[in-house]
N, C-alpha and C positions, 0 to 999 in steps of 0.2 A: 066453643067451650074454652079453648085456650085464651082467646082474646078476652072473654068475659072474666076468666080467672085472673089474668094480668090486671084488668081494670079493678077487680075486687081487691087485689093486693095493694094497688096504688091508693085506693080509698082507705084501706086499713092503715097504711103508712101515714097518710094525711091525718087520720083520726088520732094516731099515736102522737104525731107532732103537735096537734092542737091540744091534746091532753097535757103534753109536756109544758107548753106555753101557759096553759091554764094553771098548772101547779106553780109555775114561776110567778105569775100574777098574784096568786093566793099568798105566796111567800112575801111578795112586796107589800101587799095589803096588810098582812100581819105586822110587818116591820113598821109601816106608817102608823098603825094603831099604837104599837109599842112606843114609837117616838112621841106621839101626841100625848100619851099618858105618862111621859117621863117626869121624874123629879129632877129639875134642872139645878145646876151649880153645886150638887152634892157629890163629894168625892167618896167612892166606895171601893171596897176590895171584893172582886168577884172571881169566880173560877170559870175559866173558859175551856171548853173541850177542844181536843185536837181538831185541826181542820187543814184543808189543802188550799193553796192559793196559787195564782199565777202572778209572779213578781217581775216587774220590769225596772231594772236599776237605772238610775240617772238623776242628776241634780235637777231640782225643780223648785222654782220660786212662784208662789201664788199671791198675786197682789189684786187679782180680780177674778170674777167668775170664768172669764174666757181663757185664763191661763192654764186651766186644767183640761180644756177641750181637746187640744192636740194629743196629749198623752192618752186620753180616753179613746180617741179615734185609732191610735196605734194599737191599743189593746184590742179594740173591736176588730181591726183588720187581721190580727194574729190569731183570733179565736173564732171558732164556729159558734160559741156560746152567744146568745143574744144578751147583751148587757142591759140590765135594768137598773134604774137609779137606786142607789143605796148599797150596791154590791161592789162598788169601786171605792178604793181608799188610797190614802197616801201615808208614807211612814218616814220617820226620822230614825237614823241608826242609833244603836246603843251608845256608841262613842260620842256622837253629837249631842245626844240627850244629856250625857254626863258632863259635857262641856258647856251646857246651857245654850247651845246654838239651835234656836227654835225658828229661825227665819227662812230656812230652806229645807226641802224634803230630799230624801235620798232615793226615793223610788215610789212607784205607783203599783197598786195591786188589785187583783180581781178575786173576790171570794165567790167561787162558782156554786150553784145549786147542785144537788145530786143529779138532777136531770141533764145538766150541761154536758155536751160533748166537747172536750178540750183537745186542742192541738198543741204540740210543744210540751215543754217541761213544766211540772208543777212542783211546788215546795210544800212539804208537809210540816205544819207548825205543831209542836207538841202541846198537850194540855198545859195550861199555865194559870197561875193566879195573876190577876191584873188590877192595878189601880186605875179606876175609870172615872170619867166625868162626862155628863151630857150638859150642853149649854145652848142658849139661844144665840145663834150666829153661825158662821161658816168658817172656811179655812183661814180667811183673813183675820178672824178674831181669835185664832187658836194660840198664838204665842203666849198671851197672858195666862191661858189655861194650862199650858205646859209648865210655866213657872210654878203655878199652884200645885200641880201634880208632883213635880220633882221635890218641892219643899215637903209635901206630905210623905213622900217615899223616905226622905231623909229623917223626918221626925219619927216615923214608925220603925226606924232601924232596918229598913229593907234596902235591897240594891236592884238596879235595873238589869234585866237579863235578856234583852231582845229589843227589836225596833218597835216603835209606836205604831198603833193601828188607828188611823183617824178617818172616820167616815161621816159624810154629811147625810143624815137620814132624811131630812126634809130641807130642800133649798129651791133655787129658781126653777128646777125641773118640775116642781109640784105647785109652787105658789110664788107670786110676785111680792108677797108681804114678808119682808125680812124679820118682822116680829114673830113669825111662825117657824123660822128656821130652827132646826135641831141638828147639832153635830156631836158625835161621840168620839172621845179619845180614850184608848186603852193602852197602858204600858205594862208589859209583863215584868213581874218582880219575884224575888226570893228573899227569904230571911238571910241575914248576913252569916249566920252560923252554917247555912247550907252552901255558902260560896266555896267553890273548889279552890284548893291551894294552888298557887302558880307553879 
């Protein structure tokens, strides 16, 4: 009876793990559908809820698809969470965004699902209004989009209040056709009147 009870608990644990993986796959499928239905090249202001991320700081230049592989593997080693495409992104610091330095990233991050078991520290990002754009392309096509976003922020009388969140929603991991790639950039902003006095 004890042996069978242990086996039953092992089966139950495997069922829970498979259910967790199934929920993660469902999340990715929803994200892919969302990306495919995107209105591209349209800059919008959206409200993002608070979320937690795993942030790995470090300068990173992406000139090709393989340049991001090593940092992703580092994230993968440090976390128990199974990384699925679309949950990993890169960011440019607030300072570098204001300086117009869009050719290098200041870190890579993982946005975990609720089901993920994380090791190490996570960073809680507050809810924020973000100027966003989705475009056909990947990280190598992003500098031009950053220029558009920063000009839009200035024209609307807003100021940047955090690092950018850039995620390839569809890329080589899903298709070999670059014409189907979708990348999203979001930059948190506030109205200038809301800016704290130094």
